[in-house]
C-alpha positions as CSV (number, residue, x, y, z in Angstrom):
1,X,5.2,12.2,26.5
2,X,7.3,10.5,23.6
3,X,11.4,9.5,24.4
4,X,13.0,11.5,22.0
5,X,16.2,10.9,24.2
6,X,18.6,9.8,21.6
7,X,21.7,9.6,24.7
8,X,19.4,5.9,25.9
9,X,20.8,2.4,24.8
10,X,17.4,0.6,23.6
11,X,15.6,-0.8,25.7
12,X,16.3,-4.8,25.9
13,X,19.6,-3.9,27.0
14,X,21.4,-6.3,24.6
15,X,24.3,-5.0,22.0
16,X,23.5,-3.0,19.1
17,X,25.5,-2.6,15.6
18,X,28.2,0.4,17.6
19,X,28.8,-2.0,20.5
20,X,30.5,-4.5,17.9
21,X,32.6,-4.3,14.7
22,X,31.9,-2.8,11.5
23,X,32.2,-6.9,10.5
24,X,31.2,-8.7,12.8
25,X,27.0,-7.7,11.3
26,X,26.0,-10.2,9.0
27,X,26.0,-9.2,5.5
28,X,24.1,-11.2,2.7
29,X,25.1,-12.0,-1.0
30,X,22.4,-12.2,-2.7
31,X,23.0,-13.7,-6.4
32,X,22.5,-12.7,-10.1
33,X,18.8,-14.9,-9.9
34,X,17.6,-12.8,-6.8
35,X,18.6,-9.2,-8.3
36,X,16.0,-10.8,-11.5
37,X,13.8,-11.8,-8.7
38,X,14.1,-8.3,-7.2
39,X,13.8,-5.8,-10.8
40,X,10.8,-7.8,-11.3
41,X,8.8,-7.3,-8.2
42,X,10.1,-3.7,-7.9
43,X,8.7,-3.0,-11.8
44,X,5.2,-4.4,-10.2
45,X,5.2,-2.2,-6.5
46,X,6.6,1.3,-9.6
47,X,3.8,0.2,-11.3
48,X,1.4,-0.3,-8.9
49,X,2.2,3.1,-7.0
50,X,2.7,5.1,-9.6
51,X,-1.4,4.6,-10.5
52,X,-1.9,6.0,-7.1
53,X,0.7,9.0,-6.5
54,X,2.4,7.2,-3.8
55,X,5.1,6.9,-1.7
56,X,8.6,9.2,-1.1
57,X,11.1,9.2,-2.5
58,X,15.1,9.7,-0.6
59,X,18.6,11.0,-2.3
60,X,18.6,10.8,-6.1
61,X,16.8,7.7,-6.5
62,X,13.9,7.1,-9.0
63,X,11.1,5.8,-7.8
64,X,11.9,2.6,-10.0
65,X,15.3,2.4,-8.0
66,X,14.4,2.8,-4.4
67,X,11.5,0.2,-5.1
68,X,14.5,-2.0,-6.1
69,X,16.6,-0.7,-3.1
70,X,13.6,-1.8,-0.9
71,X,12.9,-5.1,-1.8
72,X,16.2,-6.2,-1.8
73,X,17.1,-5.3,1.8
74,X,13.9,-8.2,2.1
75,X,15.8,-10.6,-0.5
76,X,18.6,-10.2,1.9
77,X,16.5,-10.2,5.6
78,X,14.3,-12.9,3.9
79,X,17.9,-15.6,3.5
80,X,19.1,-14.2,7.0
81,X,16.5,-16.0,8.9
82,X,15.2,-18.6,5.8
83,X,11.8,-16.6,5.3
84,X,9.9,-15.5,1.8
85,X,8.6,-12.4,1.7
86,X,5.8,-10.9,0.3
87,X,6.4,-10.6,-3.3
88,X,2.7,-9.6,-4.2
89,X,1.6,-6.0,-5.5
90,X,-1.1,-4.4,-3.4
91,X,-2.3,-1.2,-5.3
92,X,-2.4,1.3,-2.4
93,X,0.4,-0.4,-0.8
94,X,1.6,-2.4,1.3
95,X,0.4,-3.4,5.6
96,X,3.5,-2.6,6.4
97,X,4.9,-6.0,7.0
98,X,7.1,-7.6,4.6
99,X,8.4,-10.8,5.6
100,X,6.3,-12.6,9.0
101,X,8.8,-14.8,11.3
102,X,7.7,-18.2,13.6
103,X,5.1,-19.6,11.8
104,X,1.9,-18.8,13.5
105,X,3.5,-17.2,16.3
106,X,3.4,-13.8,13.2
107,X,5.8,-11.9,13.7
108,X,6.1,-9.0,11.3
109,X,9.0,-7.4,10.1
110,X,9.2,-4.5,7.7
111,X,12.7,-4.1,6.8
112,X,14.2,-0.8,5.3
113,X,16.7,-0.4,3.6
114,X,19.4,2.2,2.0
115,X,22.5,2.6,-0.5
116,X,24.0,5.3,0.7
117,X,27.7,5.4,0.4
118,X,28.2,8.6,2.8
119,X,27.3,6.6,6.5
120,X,28.5,3.3,7.1
121,X,25.8,2.9,9.8
122,X,23.0,4.9,8.8
123,X,20.2,5.5,10.4
124,X,16.7,3.6,10.9
125,X,13.8,6.2,9.2
126,X,9.8,4.8,9.4
127,X,7.7,7.4,7.6
128,X,5.9,8.6,10.1
129,X,2.5,9.1,7.4
130,X,2.0,5.7,7.7
131,X,0.7,3.2,10.5
132,X,4.1,2.0,12.5
133,X,2.1,-1.6,12.4
134,X,4.6,-4.1,12.2
135,X,6.7,-5.6,15.0
136,X,10.1,-5.4,14.6
137,X,12.1,-2.7,12.1
138,X,15.5,-3.9,10.5
139,X,18.0,-1.9,8.8
140,X,19.3,-3.1,6.5
141,X,22.5,-1.2,4.2
142,X,23.5,-1.9,0.4
143,X,27.1,-2.4,0.7
144,X,28.7,-3.8,-2.7
145,X,26.7,-3.9,-6.0
146,X,27.7,-6.2,-9.3
147,X,26.3,-6.9,-11.5
148,X,25.4,-10.7,-11.3
149,X,25.5,-9.8,-6.9
150,X,24.2,-7.4,-3.8
151,X,26.1,-6.9,-0.2
152,X,23.7,-5.7,1.9
153,X,24.7,-5.5,5.6
154,X,21.8,-5.8,8.4
155,X,23.1,-3.3,10.2
156,X,19.9,-4.7,13.4
157,X,16.8,-4.1,14.7
158,X,14.0,-1.9,16.5
159,X,11.0,-3.0,18.2
160,X,7.3,-1.2,17.1
161,X,7.5,0.6,20.1
162,X,10.9,1.3,20.1
163,X,10.6,3.5,16.8
164,X,6.5,4.7,18.2
165,X,8.2,6.4,21.0
166,X,10.5,8.5,19.2
167,X,8.4,12.3,18.4
168,X,8.9,12.4,14.2
169,X,10.3,14.9,12.2
170,X,11.2,16.3,9.4
171,X,14.4,14.2,7.9
172,X,15.8,13.7,5.6
173,X,14.4,16.5,3.5
174,X,10.7,18.1,4.9
175,X,9.2,14.5,5.0
176,X,8.4,13.7,8.4
177,X,10.0,10.1,9.6
178,X,10.6,8.5,13.1
179,X,14.5,8.4,13.0
180,X,15.6,5.3,15.1
181,X,20.0,6.1,15.8
182,X,22.3,3.0,15.2
183,X,23.3,2.9,18.5
184,X,19.6,2.4,19.4
185,X,19.2,-1.0,17.1
186,X,19.6,-4.3,18.3
187,X,21.4,-6.9,16.9
188,X,19.3,-9.7,15.3
189,X,18.3,-12.3,17.4
190,X,20.6,-15.4,15.0
191,X,17.7,-17.4,14.3
192,X,19.5,-21.1,12.0
193,X,16.0,-21.9,10.8
194,X,12.5,-19.8,12.0
195,X,10.5,-22.0,10.0
196,X,11.4,-24.5,11.9
197,X,9.9,-23.5,15.1
198,X,6.9,-24.4,15.9
199,X,3.4,-23.3,17.4
200,X,4.5,-24.0,20.6
201,X,7.7,-22.5,20.6
202,X,7.5,-20.5,23.9
203,X,9.0,-16.8,24.1
204,X,12.2,-18.4,26.7
205,X,13.4,-19.9,23.7
206,X,13.4,-17.0,22.0
207,X,15.1,-14.4,24.9
208,X,17.5,-18.0,24.6
209,X,18.4,-17.8,21.2
210,X,19.0,-13.7,21.2
211,X,21.3,-14.8,24.5
212,X,23.3,-16.7,22.5
213,X,23.8,-14.6,19.9
214,X,24.7,-12.0,21.7
215,X,27.4,-13.9,23.5
216,X,29.1,-15.3,20.4
217,X,29.3,-11.3,19.5
218,X,30.6,-10.6,23.0
219,X,33.1,-13.0,22.0
220,X,33.8,-11.4,18.9
221,X,34.6,-8.0,20.3
222,X,36.1,-9.7,23.0
223,X,38.2,-11.2,20.2
224,X,38.7,-7.9,18.7
225,X,39.6,-5.8,21.0
226,X,42.6,-7.7,22.2
227,X,44.3,-8.1,18.7
228,X,43.0,-5.0,17.2
229,X,42.2,-7.0,14.1
230,X,38.8,-8.2,12.8
231,X,37.1,-11.3,14.8
232,X,38.3,-14.4,12.4
233,X,35.5,-15.8,14.2
234,X,31.9,-14.9,12.6
235,X,29.2,-16.0,15.4
236,X,26.9,-16.0,11.8
237,X,26.5,-19.4,10.6
238,X,26.2,-19.3,6.5
239,X,26.5,-15.6,7.0
240,X,29.8,-14.0,5.4
241,X,32.0,-11.7,7.5
242,X,32.7,-8.2,4.4
């Protein structure tokens, strides 16, 4: 039987984006060059999808804008993990993976991006009419857009099991999605350079990295609660606090 109780905390029992000050979440600033890269990739993807009448649109975006938003989120997540996105054009859509992490111990990552200005902590939406095959689903949120730069907040992630545990429902509109609430997400593990971890890296080492990040975020929460102001220290090296 599927798990639909959104009151339950994410099963990893780690801190989530609703457990910390919004200012503590990582914000990646993309450069003008990266914006040009995103526009070029989005144009190619839009053409390949239009040939097969593929894709589902949410909100007021047209197809090209939707692709651009998606690529910007992928670039932000890739920058955070010093990784590369899948910038190839797939005639019938990709395999559900935007980024691969940890070298030969591949972790397939699918980045879901929104540019909504209605919410500060949007839900993670994963289409129910496609295979849920990524290991991790990251929720990215474009929070500032200028002609020569874009800021993207990385809210957190959900595992494949957590996504599959939702019952698909029509939201938003009539399109059915697996919907994961912000409080069910986990904070992103902070890894300085995923590709420096060789194939001998153990699961315990990854857990230790996640624990270290979680402790840093917890300190940030304590600072916030004691001073009633945004934390002065950033647990995320080389990532800005908005």
